[in-house]
VOGUBA-321487 format. One record per atom (N, C-alpha, C): atom name; x, y, z. Coordinates in nm, 3 decimals, padded with zeros to 5 digits. Example, Ala and Ser with C-alpha at 12.3 -4.5 7.8 and 13.67 -1.06 7.14 Angstrom:
rec tinu = N&c1 = 01.319&c2 = -00.569&c3 = 00.780
rec tinu = CA&c1 = 01.230&c2 = -00.450&c3 = 00.780
rec tinu = C&c1 = 01.320&c2 = -00.330&c3 = 00.780
rec tinu = N&c1 = 01.285&c2 = -00.225&c3 = 00.708
rec tinu = CA&c1 = 01.367&c2 = -00.106&c3 = 00.714
rec tinu = C&c1 = 01.290&c2 = 00.003&c3 = 00.787
END
This chain:
rec tinu = N&c1 = 19.945&c2 = 03.131&c3 = 35.164
rec tinu = CA&c1 = 19.847&c2 = 03.232&c3 = 35.135
rec tinu = C&c1 = 19.710&c2 = 03.192&c3 = 35.188
rec tinu = N&c1 = 19.681&c2 = 03.063&c3 = 35.186
rec tinu = CA&c1 = 19.556&c2 = 03.014&c3 = 35.243
rec tinu = C&c1 = 19.434&c2 = 03.073&c3 = 35.176
rec tinu = N&c1 = 19.331&c2 = 03.103&c3 = 35.257
rec tinu = CA&c1 = 19.207&c2 = 03.157&c3 = 35.204
rec tinu = C&c1 = 19.209&c2 = 03.309&c3 = 35.201
rec tinu = N&c1 = 19.322&c2 = 03.369&c3 = 35.228
rec tinu = CA&c1 = 19.333&c2 = 03.513&c3 = 35.236
rec tinu = C&c1 = 19.340&c2 = 03.574&c3 = 35.097
rec tinu = N&c1 = 19.267&c2 = 03.684&c3 = 35.078
rec tinu = CA&c1 = 19.278&c2 = 03.761&c3 = 34.955
rec tinu = C&c1 = 19.374&c2 = 03.875&c3 = 34.980
rec tinu = N&c1 = 19.468&c2 = 03.892&c3 = 34.889
rec tinu = CA&c1 = 19.565&c2 = 04.000&c3 = 34.898
rec tinu = C&c1 = 19.549&c2 = 04.087&c3 = 34.775
rec tinu = N&c1 = 19.573&c2 = 04.215&c3 = 34.791
rec tinu = CA&c1 = 19.567&c2 = 04.307&c3 = 34.678
rec tinu = C&c1 = 19.708&c2 = 04.340&c3 = 34.633
rec tinu = N&c1 = 19.732&c2 = 04.326&c3 = 34.503
rec tinu = CA&c1 = 19.860&c2 = 04.363&c3 = 34.445
rec tinu = C&c1 = 19.834&c2 = 04.467&c3 = 34.337
rec tinu = N&c1 = 19.931&c2 = 04.556&c3 = 34.319
rec tinu = CA&c1 = 19.919&c2 = 04.660&c3 = 34.217
rec tinu = C&c1 = 20.015&c2 = 04.628&c3 = 34.104
rec tinu = N&c1 = 19.961&c2 = 04.622&c3 = 33.984
rec tinu = CA&c1 = 20.040&c2 = 04.593&c3 = 33.865
rec tinu = C&c1 = 20.000&c2 = 04.694&c3 = 33.759
rec tinu = N&c1 = 20.098&c2 = 04.768&c3 = 33.711
rec tinu = CA&c1 = 20.070&c2 = 04.868&c3 = 33.608
rec tinu = C&c1 = 19.970&c2 = 04.973&c3 = 33.653
rec tinu = N&c1 = 19.973&c2 = 05.006&c3 = 33.782
rec tinu = CA&c1 = 19.883&c2 = 05.108&c3 = 33.834
rec tinu = C&c1 = 19.742&c2 = 05.060&c3 = 33.862
rec tinu = N&c1 = 19.715&c2 = 04.932&c3 = 33.839
rec tinu = CA&c1 = 19.582&c2 = 04.876&c3 = 33.862
rec tinu = C&c1 = 19.589&c2 = 04.776&c3 = 33.978
rec tinu = N&c1 = 19.491&c2 = 04.779&c3 = 34.065
rec tinu = CA&c1 = 19.486&c2 = 04.685&c3 = 34.178
rec tinu = C&c1 = 19.411&c2 = 04.559&c3 = 34.139
rec tinu = N&c1 = 19.468&c2 = 04.446&c3 = 34.182
rec tinu = CA&c1 = 19.407&c2 = 04.315&c3 = 34.159
rec tinu = C&c1 = 19.401&c2 = 04.240&c3 = 34.291
rec tinu = N&c1 = 19.289&c2 = 04.173&c3 = 34.316
rec tinu = CA&c1 = 19.275&c2 = 04.086&c3 = 34.431
rec tinu = C&c1 = 19.322&c2 = 03.947&c3 = 34.388
rec tinu = N&c1 = 19.411&c2 = 03.890&c3 = 34.466
rec tinu = CA&c1 = 19.471&c2 = 03.760&c3 = 34.434
rec tinu = C&c1 = 19.448&c2 = 03.667&c3 = 34.552
rec tinu = N&c1 = 19.403&c2 = 03.544&c3 = 34.520
rec tinu = CA&c1 = 19.382&c2 = 03.447&c3 = 34.627
rec tinu = C&c1 = 19.395&c2 = 03.306&c3 = 34.570
rec tinu = N&c1 = 19.416&c2 = 03.214&c3 = 34.661
rec tinu = CA&c1 = 19.412&c2 = 03.073&c3 = 34.626
rec tinu = C&c1 = 19.273&c2 = 03.020&c3 = 34.655
rec tinu = N&c1 = 19.221&c2 = 02.944&c3 = 34.562
rec tinu = CA&c1 = 19.093&c2 = 02.876&c3 = 34.582
rec tinu = C&c1 = 19.118&c2 = 02.730&c3 = 34.550
rec tinu = N&c1 = 19.152&c2 = 02.655&c3 = 34.654
rec tinu = CA&c1 = 19.192&c2 = 02.516&c3 = 34.633
rec tinu = C&c1 = 19.321&c2 = 02.511&c3 = 34.555
rec tinu = N&c1 = 19.319&c2 = 02.452&c3 = 34.437
rec tinu = CA&c1 = 19.438&c2 = 02.444&c3 = 34.354
rec tinu = C&c1 = 19.435&c2 = 02.546&c3 = 34.240
rec tinu = N&c1 = 19.357&c2 = 02.653&c3 = 34.258
rec tinu = CA&c1 = 19.342&c2 = 02.756&c3 = 34.156
rec tinu = C&c1 = 19.394&c2 = 02.890&c3 = 34.207
rec tinu = N&c1 = 19.464&c2 = 02.963&c3 = 34.121
rec tinu = CA&c1 = 19.502&c2 = 03.101&c3 = 34.148
rec tinu = C&c1 = 19.392&c2 = 03.187&c3 = 34.088
rec tinu = N&c1 = 19.329&c2 = 03.269&c3 = 34.171
rec tinu = CA&c1 = 19.220&c2 = 03.355&c3 = 34.126
rec tinu = C&c1 = 19.269&c2 = 03.499&c3 = 34.129
rec tinu = N&c1 = 19.258&c2 = 03.566&c3 = 34.015
rec tinu = CA&c1 = 19.297&c2 = 03.705&c3 = 34.003
rec tinu = C&c1 = 19.174&c2 = 03.782&c3 = 33.955
rec tinu = N&c1 = 19.138&c2 = 03.884&c3 = 34.034
rec tinu = CA&c1 = 19.018&c2 = 03.962&c3 = 34.004
rec tinu = C&c1 = 19.052&c2 = 04.110&c3 = 34.010
rec tinu = N&c1 = 19.001&c2 = 04.186&c3 = 33.915
rec tinu = CA&c1 = 19.016&c2 = 04.330&c3 = 33.920
rec tinu = C&c1 = 18.955&c2 = 04.378&c3 = 34.050
rec tinu = N&c1 = 19.034&c2 = 04.448&c3 = 34.132
rec tinu = CA&c1 = 18.988&c2 = 04.488&c3 = 34.265
rec tinu = C&c1 = 18.860&c2 = 04.570&c3 = 34.254
rec tinu = N&c1 = 18.761&c2 = 04.533&c3 = 34.334
rec tinu = CA&c1 = 18.635&c2 = 04.603&c3 = 34.339
rec tinu = C&c1 = 18.542&c2 = 04.571&c3 = 34.224
rec tinu = N&c1 = 18.579&c2 = 04.478&c3 = 34.138
rec tinu = CA&c1 = 18.498&c2 = 04.446&c3 = 34.020
rec tinu = C&c1 = 18.401&c2 = 04.333&c3 = 34.051
rec tinu = N&c1 = 18.310&c2 = 04.316&c3 = 33.957
rec tinu = CA&c1 = 18.214&c2 = 04.206&c3 = 33.967
rec tinu = C&c1 = 18.286&c2 = 04.073&c3 = 33.945
rec tinu = N&c1 = 18.224&c2 = 03.966&c3 = 33.989
rec tinu = CA&c1 = 18.286&c2 = 03.833&c3 = 33.982
rec tinu = C&c1 = 18.319&c2 = 03.792&c3 = 33.839
rec tinu = N&c1 = 18.248&c2 = 03.845&c3 = 33.738
rec tinu = CA&c1 = 18.275&c2 = 03.803&c3 = 33.601
rec tinu = C&c1 = 18.404&c2 = 03.864&c3 = 33.546
rec tinu = N&c1 = 18.467&c2 = 03.954&c3 = 33.621
rec tinu = CA&c1 = 18.595&c2 = 04.010&c3 = 33.581
rec tinu = C&c1 = 18.707&c2 = 03.939&c3 = 33.656
rec tinu = N&c1 = 18.706&c2 = 03.807&c3 = 33.644
rec tinu = CA&c1 = 18.798&c2 = 03.719&c3 = 33.717
rec tinu = C&c1 = 18.863&c2 = 03.622&c3 = 33.621
rec tinu = N&c1 = 18.990&c2 = 03.596&c3 = 33.643
rec tinu = CA&c1 = 19.060&c2 = 03.489&c3 = 33.571
rec tinu = C&c1 = 19.107&c2 = 03.388&c3 = 33.675
rec tinu = N&c1 = 19.097&c2 = 03.262&c3 = 33.640
rec tinu = CA&c1 = 19.138&c2 = 03.153&c3 = 33.728
rec tinu = C&c1 = 19.238&c2 = 03.065&c3 = 33.653
rec tinu = N&c1 = 19.349&c2 = 03.035&c3 = 33.720
rec tinu = CA&c1 = 19.455&c2 = 02.956&c3 = 33.659
rec tinu = C&c1 = 19.492&c2 = 02.843&c3 = 33.755
rec tinu = N&c1 = 19.498&c2 = 02.719&c3 = 33.705
rec tinu = CA&c1 = 19.544&c2 = 02.611&c3 = 33.792
rec tinu = C&c1 = 19.687&c2 = 02.638&c3 = 33.840
rec tinu = N&c1 = 19.709&c2 = 02.623&c3 = 33.970
rec tinu = CA&c1 = 19.840&c2 = 02.650&c3 = 34.029
rec tinu = C&c1 = 19.948&c2 = 02.563&c3 = 33.964
rec tinu = N&c1 = 19.912&c2 = 02.441&c3 = 33.925
rec tinu = CA&c1 = 20.014&c2 = 02.353&c3 = 33.866
rec tinu = C&c1 = 20.060&c2 = 02.400&c3 = 33.728
rec tinu = N&c1 = 19.994&c2 = 02.500&c3 = 33.671
rec tinu = CA&c1 = 20.038&c2 = 02.557&c3 = 33.543
rec tinu = C&c1 = 20.139&c2 = 02.671&c3 = 33.562
rec tinu = N&c1 = 20.158&c2 = 02.714&c3 = 33.686
rec tinu = CA&c1 = 20.258&c2 = 02.817&c3 = 33.714
rec tinu = C&c1 = 20.396&c2 = 02.755&c3 = 33.716
rec tinu = N&c1 = 20.498&c2 = 02.836&c3 = 33.689
rec tinu = CA&c1 = 20.635&c2 = 02.789&c3 = 33.699
rec tinu = C&c1 = 20.667&c2 = 02.752&c3 = 33.843
rec tinu = N&c1 = 20.772&c2 = 02.674&c3 = 33.862
rec tinu = CA&c1 = 20.810&c2 = 02.627&c3 = 33.996
rec tinu = C&c1 = 20.832&c2 = 02.742&c3 = 34.094
rec tinu = N&c1 = 20.905&c2 = 02.846&c3 = 34.050
rec tinu = CA&c1 = 20.934&c2 = 02.958&c3 = 34.140
rec tinu = C&c1 = 20.807&c2 = 03.035&c3 = 34.176
rec tinu = N&c1 = 20.721&c2 = 03.058&c3 = 34.079
rec tinu = CA&c1 = 20.596&c2 = 03.130&c3 = 34.106
rec tinu = C&c1 = 20.506&c2 = 03.049&c3 = 34.199
rec tinu = N&c1 = 20.499&c2 = 02.920&c3 = 34.176
rec tinu = CA&c1 = 20.416&c2 = 02.832&c3 = 34.260
rec tinu = C&c1 = 20.468&c2 = 02.831&c3 = 34.404
rec tinu = N&c1 = 20.600&c2 = 02.821&c3 = 34.421
rec tinu = CA&c1 = 20.657&c2 = 02.822&c3 = 34.555
rec tinu = C&c1 = 20.631&c2 = 02.954&c3 = 34.626
rec tinu = N&c1 = 20.646&c2 = 03.065&c3 = 34.554
rec tinu = CA&c1 = 20.620&c2 = 03.197&c3 = 34.613
rec tinu = C&c1 = 20.475&c2 = 03.210&c3 = 34.655
rec tinu = N&c1 = 20.385&c2 = 03.161&c3 = 34.572
rec tinu = CA&c1 = 20.242&c2 = 03.168&c3 = 34.604
rec tinu = C&c1 = 20.212&c2 = 03.087&c3 = 34.729
rec tinu = N&c1 = 20.264&c2 = 02.967&c3 = 34.736
rec tinu = CA&c1 = 20.239&c2 = 02.880&c3 = 34.850
rec tinu = C&c1 = 20.298&c2 = 02.935&c3 = 34.978
rec tinu = N&c1 = 20.403&c2 = 03.016&c3 = 34.967
rec tinu = CA&c1 = 20.467&c2 = 03.076&c3 = 35.084
rec tinu = C&c1 = 20.412&c2 = 03.216&c3 = 35.114
rec tinu = N&c1 = 20.318&c2 = 03.264&c3 = 35.031
rec tinu = CA&c1 = 20.257&c2 = 03.395&c3 = 35.054
rec tinu = C&c1 = 20.346&c2 = 03.512&c3 = 35.016
rec tinu = N&c1 = 20.448&c2 = 03.487&c3 = 34.932
rec tinu = CA&c1 = 20.539&c2 = 03.593&c3 = 34.890
rec tinu = C&c1 = 20.488&c2 = 03.656&c3 = 34.760
rec tinu = N&c1 = 20.385&c2 = 03.741&c3 = 34.773
rec tinu = CA&c1 = 20.323&c2 = 03.799&c3 = 34.654
rec tinu = C&c1 = 20.411&c2 = 03.900&c3 = 34.583
rec tinu = N&c1 = 20.516&c2 = 03.946&c3 = 34.648
rec tinu = CA&c1 = 20.605&c2 = 04.043&c3 = 34.584
rec tinu = C&c1 = 20.720&c2 = 03.974&c3 = 34.510
rec tinu = N&c1 = 20.720&c2 = 03.841&c3 = 34.507
rec tinu = CA&c1 = 20.824&c2 = 03.766&c3 = 34.438
rec tinu = C&c1 = 20.816&c2 = 03.793&c3 = 34.287
rec tinu = N&c1 = 20.931&c2 = 03.813&c3 = 34.225
rec tinu = CA&c1 = 20.936&c2 = 03.847&c3 = 34.083
rec tinu = C&c1 = 20.870&c2 = 03.745&c3 = 33.993
rec tinu = N&c1 = 20.894&c2 = 03.616&c3 = 34.016
rec tinu = CA&c1 = 20.836&c2 = 03.511&c3 = 33.931
rec tinu = C&c1 = 20.684&c2 = 03.510&c3 = 33.944
rec tinu = N&c1 = 20.634&c2 = 03.529&c3 = 34.065
rec tinu = CA&c1 = 20.489&c2 = 03.531&c3 = 34.085
rec tinu = C&c1 = 20.429&c2 = 03.657&c3 = 34.024
rec tinu = N&c1 = 20.499&c2 = 03.769&c3 = 34.037
rec tinu = CA&c1 = 20.450&c2 = 03.893&c3 = 33.978
rec tinu = C&c1 = 20.433&c2 = 03.878&c3 = 33.827
rec tinu = N&c1 = 20.531&c2 = 03.815&c3 = 33.762
rec tinu = CA&c1 = 20.522&c2 = 03.792&c3 = 33.618
rec tinu = C&c1 = 20.399&c2 = 03.707&c3 = 33.584
rec tinu = N&c1 = 20.376&c2 = 03.603&c3 = 33.663
rec tinu = CA&c1 = 20.259&c2 = 03.517&c3 = 33.640
rec tinu = C&c1 = 20.129&c2 = 03.595&c3 = 33.658
rec tinu = N&c1 = 20.121&c2 = 03.673&c3 = 33.764
rec tinu = CA&c1 = 20.000&c2 = 03.752&c3 = 33.789
rec tinu = C&c1 = 19.981&c2 = 03.856&c3 = 33.680
rec tinu = N&c1 = 20.090&c2 = 03.916&c3 = 33.632
rec tinu = CA&c1 = 20.081&c2 = 04.014&c3 = 33.523
rec tinu = C&c1 = 20.021&c2 = 03.949&c3 = 33.398
rec tinu = N&c1 = 20.060&c2 = 03.826&c3 = 33.371
rec tinu = CA&c1 = 20.004&c2 = 03.755&c3 = 33.256
rec tinu = C&c1 = 19.854&c2 = 03.735&c3 = 33.271
rec tinu = N&c1 = 19.811&c2 = 03.697&c3 = 33.389
rec tinu = CA&c1 = 19.669&c2 = 03.679&c3 = 33.415
rec tinu = C&c1 = 19.597&c2 = 03.814&c3 = 33.406
rec tinu = N&c1 = 19.659&c2 = 03.919&c3 = 33.459
rec tinu = CA&c1 = 19.600&c2 = 04.053&c3 = 33.453
rec tinu = C&c1 = 19.585&c2 = 04.098&c3 = 33.309
rec tinu = N&c1 = 19.683&c2 = 04.067&c3 = 33.224
rec tinu = CA&c1 = 19.674&c2 = 04.102&c3 = 33.082
rec tinu = C&c1 = 19.555&c2 = 04.032&c3 = 33.017
rec tinu = N&c1 = 19.533&c2 = 03.907&c3 = 33.057
rec tinu = CA&c1 = 19.418&c2 = 03.834&c3 = 33.002
rec tinu = C&c1 = 19.288&c2 = 03.904&c3 = 33.040
rec tinu = N&c1 = 19.280&c2 = 03.954&c3 = 33.165
rec tinu = CA&c1 = 19.162&c2 = 04.030&c3 = 33.205
rec tinu = C&c1 = 19.147&c2 = 04.156&c3 = 33.120
rec tinu = N&c1 = 19.257&c2 = 04.227&c3 = 33.101
rec tinu = CA&c1 = 19.253&c2 = 04.350&c3 = 33.020
rec tinu = C&c1 = 19.212&c2 = 04.320&c3 = 32.876
rec tinu = N&c1 = 19.262&c2 = 04.212&c3 = 32.823
rec tinu = CA&c1 = 19.228&c2 = 04.173&c3 = 32.685
rec tinu = C&c1 = 19.080&c2 = 04.142&c3 = 32.670
rec tinu = N&c1 = 19.020&c2 = 04.092&c3 = 32.777
rec tinu = CA&c1 = 18.876&c2 = 04.064&c3 = 32.776
rec tinu = C&c1 = 18.794&c2 = 04.190&c3 = 32.791
rec tinu = N&c1 = 18.861&c2 = 04.303&c3 = 32.816
rec tinu = CA&c1 = 18.788&c2 = 04.428&c3 = 32.828
rec tinu = C&c1 = 18.758&c2 = 04.468&c3 = 32.969
rec tinu = N&c1 = 18.829&c2 = 04.407&c3 = 33.065
rec tinu = CA&c1 = 18.806&c2 = 04.441&c3 = 33.206
rec tinu = C&c1 = 18.853&c2 = 04.580&c3 = 33.235
END
């Protein structure tokens, strides 16, 4: 995935997803920087981490991980 930001749609909402070093950054698409969640990649499951490193954003395990991060954004009121 590198430094590329990709947009994924989860539950009808678009999220920008990117790697920042060893961090997975998920941001509500088009939102301000404070509507961002960051998760250390090493906290993802093996399958999600492998999919992320290979740029397979449509992988089921990675989608589940991103959905969890997206829920955290929603819970914060994003």
